[in-house]
N, C-alpha and C positions, 0 to 999 in steps of 0.2 A: 709153249704157244705154237699153234699150227701155222704152216707156211702161208695159207690163205689169209689168216688173221694178221700176220706180219705185213704182207703186201698191202692189205687194206689200211693198216695203221700208217704205213709209209706214205700212201697216197693222201691220206687225211692230213698228215704233217706237212707235206709239200703244198697242199692246197691252201694252207693258212698263210696270209701275207707275212713278210719278214718282220715288220714293226710289231705285229701281234705276238710273234714268237719271242722277240726281245723283251716285250712287256711282261710276258708270262715268266721268262727267265728272271727278270728283275723282281717280280713278286715272289718267286721261289727263293731267290737269294735273301730277300728281306725276311721271309718266313723263317729261314734258317737262322738269321741273325737274332730275330725276336725269340726264337726257341732257345737259343744259347743264353740270351739275357735272362729269360724266365727261369731257365735251369739254374743259373747262378743265384738268382733271388731265392729260389726254392731251397738251395743248399744252405741259405742263411736262416731259414725258418727253424724254429725249435723242433726238437725231435718229437715232442708231444703233439705239435700241430701236424707234423708229417704223419704221425700215427693216425690222427683224426681224419686227414685227407684220404689215406689209404683205406681206413676203416669204412668210410662212407662210400667209397667206390664199390665195395662188396656188400656190406651190411652194417648195421649198427652194432649188434652184439647178439650173443646166443641167448641172453636173458636180460630183460628190462625190469626196473623196479619202479618205485614211486618217487616223485619229486619232493624235496624238502629243502627249504632255503635256496631255491633256484637251481639245485643240482640233484642229480639222481645217480645211483650206483649202476654200473654196467658190468655184465659178466661175459667174458669171452674165454672159453676153455677153463683153465685154472687161474686166469688173471682177472683182476677187477680194476675198474677205473671209474671216472665220472664224466657225465655229459651235462651241459647246460641247455637252456631252452633255445639257444641259437644253434644247437647241435654240434658244439665244439667239444671234443673229447680230450681229456688230459689225465695225467698220472695213471696210465693204464699198466700198472705193474704190481698191484697188491693181491694178496691171497688170504682172506678176502677183505672186503671193506664194508663199512656201515654208512647209513645216511647221515648227513650233517644234522647236528642238534646243538642249538645255542652257539653257532659259529665254529664248531669243531666236529671232526669225524674221526672215528676210531678205525684204524687200518692195521693189517698185519703184513709182514714181508715173507719171503720164502723160507726164512728161518723160524717162522711162527713168533717173531718178535712184534710186540704191539708198538704203534706209533700214533701220535696225535697229528692230524692234518688240519691246517687252517684253510680258509677260503683263498688266501694268498699263495698257498702251496707250501708253506713252511711246515717242517716235520720236527716233532719232538719225540725222542726215544722213550719208551716205557718198558725197558727190557727187564725190570725187576718184578713185573706183574704177569700172571698167567690168566687173569680175567680182568677185563676193562669194560665197564658199562657206558652208556650214553650219558651226556651231561643233562642234569636237571637242576634248576635253580643254582647254576654256577659250579656245581661239583659233580664228579663222576665216581661211582663206586668201583673199587679195584680190589684184587686179591693178591697178596704177596706170594710169590712163587716158592719162597723158602719155608715160611711158617704156616702158610695156608689160611691166614686170617684176612679179614676185610677191613678196608679203610676208605679214605676219599682223597682225591686229587683235584686241583683247580686246572684251569685251561692252560697254565704254563707248565703243567706236569708236576708241580710241587705237591708233595704229600701234606695236605692240610690237617687231616685226621689220621693218626697212626693206625696201621693195620693191626688191630687188636681184637676184632670181633669174629665170633664163630660164623655169623651170617649178617648180612646187611642189605637194605634196599635203597632205592633212590630217595632223595629228599622230596617231600611233598608238604606244602604249606609251612615251610621253615623247619620241619623236623624229619628225621630219618629213623626208620625202624631198624633196630639192631638186636642181635642175639648174643647174650653173654656167653663167653667161652667157659665160664665156671659152672653155672647152674643150668645153662641151656634155655633160660627164659628170655622173653622179649621185653624191650623197653624202647625209649626214644632219646635221641641226642639232638643238639642243635648244631649249627654250622661251625662252631668252635670245637666240637667234640665233647662238650659238657653233657653229662647224663641229666636230662631234664625230667624224664619219667623213668623211675627205677625198673630194672629188668625183673619183672615179677609175673608176667603173663605167659600162660602156656602157648598162646598164639596171639597174633596181632596183625592188623593190616595198616596200610598207610593212612594218614589223615585225609579226609574228604569232607568238604563243607564244614570244617571246624571240629569234626569228631572222628575218632578212630574206633574201629571195631576191635574188641579184645575178647579173649577167652580166659575165663577164670581157671586157674590152675588147681582149684579145689573141687568145684562142682562140675567143671567142664562145659558150663553154659556160656553164652555170648551176651555181651552188653557193649556199652559205649563210654568212652572217656573224652574229656576235653584236653586242651594242650597243657594244662597244669597237672594232668594225671588224675583229676577228680572224676569219679564214676558218676556220670550224668544219668545214664540209663542202666539200671541194675542188670547184672549178668543172670538172665532168667530164660533166655531163648535157646532152643535146641540148635538153631542155625540163624545166621543173620548175614546181610550183605552191607556194603558201604552205603552211605547216604547218596542219593542221586535225585536232584531236583527237589530237595527238601524232605524226601521220604526214604525210609529204609525198609527193605523186604526182610521180614522175620518169620521164623518157623516156630509155631507153638510147641512147647515141650509136652503138652497134654494130648492133643489130637493129631499132632504132626502136620497140620495144615499151615498154609502161608497166608500172611496178611501184610499190612504196612503200618509203620509207626512214624510219628513226627519226632523232632529233635528233643521234645520233652518226654518222650517215651509213651505218649498217648496213642492208643490204637485208633488210627483214622479209618482204616479199612479192615474189617474183621478177618481173623485167620480162618477162612473157610474154603480156600482154594487148594486143590491138589498140586498145582504147579503155578508159578508166577515168575515173571521177569522183572528186572529193575525198570523204573520209569525212564523213558527216553522220548524226548519231544512231547512231554506231557501225557504220555500214554504208556500203559503196561499191558502185557498179555497174560491172561490167567486162564485156568481151566477148572471146571467142576462139573460133576454129573456127566462126564464123557463128552463135554462140549467146551469149545474155546470162546473166550470173550475178550474184547478190549475194554479197559476201564480207564476213566480219568481220575484225577486226584481226589475227587469226592467219593469215588467208589461206584459211580454210575457205569452200568454195563452196556456195551454195544455189541449185540450178537452179530456174528459173521454171516455173510451171504451163503456160504457153503463150508463144507469140511475141508481143512487143509492139513497135509502131513507136516508141514513146516511153516512157521511164521517167524520172520526175522525181526530184529529190533527196528524201531522207526528211525529213519535218517532223512532229514530234509522233508519231513511230513509224509513219507511213504515207507512201507515195509514190504520186503520180498515175501512172497508166499509160494508154496508148492502144493499142487492139488494131488488127488489120489492117483492120477495118471502120470505123475512126476513131471508135470508141466509147470513152468514158472511165470509169475506175473506180479502185480503190485496191488495193495489195498491202501486206502487212506485212513485217517484216524477215526472215521465213523464205521469202519469195517467194510466199506464199499469197494468192490473190485474196480479200480480205475484203469488198470492195464490188464487185459485178458491173459489168462494162463495159457500161453501159446508158444513159449520158448523152452528150449532144453536147459537153459541156465540163465540166471540173472543175478547181478551184483547189487549192492546197495547203491543209492544215488550219491554221487560226489560231484561237486561243482555243477549241479543241475542235470547231470547225465548219468545213465546207468549202462553197464555192459550187458548185452544180451547175446545168447547163442541161438541161432535159428536152426531149423531142421535141414538146412543145407550144409550144416556143420561149419558155418562161418559166423564170425563175431561182428557186431556193430554196436551202435549206441542209440538209446531212445531218450526222449525228454519225459517230463512228468505227465504229459497228455497221452503218452504211448506212441507219439510220432517217431518214426525212424529218422533221426537226424543225420547219422552216419551209417551208410548201407552195410549190410551183412556181407562183408568182403574179406575179412581178415581171418587168418589161421588161429590167432589168439589175440587177446587184448587185455590191457590193464585199466583200472579206474583212472579218471582224471583227477589230478592233484595239481594245484597251482596253475591251472589252465592248460596243462599238457598231459599226454598219456602215451604209453608205449603200446605199439601194435606190431604184430608179426605178419609178414606177407610171404606168400609163396615165391614171388618173383625175386625178392632179395634174399630169401632164405634165413632171415634173422629179424631182430627187433629194430624198429625205428620210432622216432618221436613224431607225434602229430599234435597240432594245436586245436584247442576247442573252437568250433566254428561260431561265428557271431550269430546271435539269434535276435 
């Protein structure tokens, strides 16, 4: 400090009345005492909470995910943890971690050992498995690291169904698809591990709306069975998808075109389309004669206002579209463009809002009228789930949580 500045400071100090100086000294001492008390309290905080405090001083994380059961995975370098909707971070030590499903999350440690994590923070070792899936209908699919076969565990980590299958998928509608390690064919088991439907199919999908798509091992065609294994719809189709909203997309083995059948196998919408999507929100997207249409469940066609390079599935009554200039917007179920194609990117609607990327290279959120509810100010953004979303800001250099604004 320069001499002139020191002289000026001394004059200023001596110009202040003595009582004021003593009052200031008293405040200073009190501040030191309070700082000491708070430091002692802080030392008594859990290490997880200390990590949360230090984390939020700098940034939330390098990568944000979607909320599930009130929590979301966070990624920071090679470590993973969780954050709740109040922005509390905990268990920031995994590599990596999955979202919570049915009250439990699958995580791994630095030794690549799997663990089950509860909402209360309890951990159960799953060190005998090298693959662990998320929980569905109370069970999770696992693979034994020694014999390479699949089985199922419950949320206590107990192996309920022995690891004996060459392949297996999660339970759906009370049954799980499994692949026999002897003949390589697919069948279905119940939650006790009993084979309900014999492993006899060349291919099979999970049950959906009471039926499962199966592929005949003899003729290679697709059909559908019920939960007793009875063939409800003959294996006659060149291709087929699971039932969705009461209808299944099928591909005719004669002309190779797509149409839709009901659960009795009746052709509700003729196989006349070159392309077709599954029904979503009561609408499917189809193409014929080099043009795209929307159809309802009766087969009524709704022509689109213009040509689109891409049309997404309908979510919350809207579908993302991309025009020939690679601009994104939204259409409704009648094919009307309700949000103009003026964005560089747009996501599906979730919780009533969609992520959009403007030509200023910043992300924001719009509602279904196209109104910009959250400005285009973020470097990156995730969809809203359970009322919260992750956004990335330049100022903090990482991801942080925002809440859905009240509308």
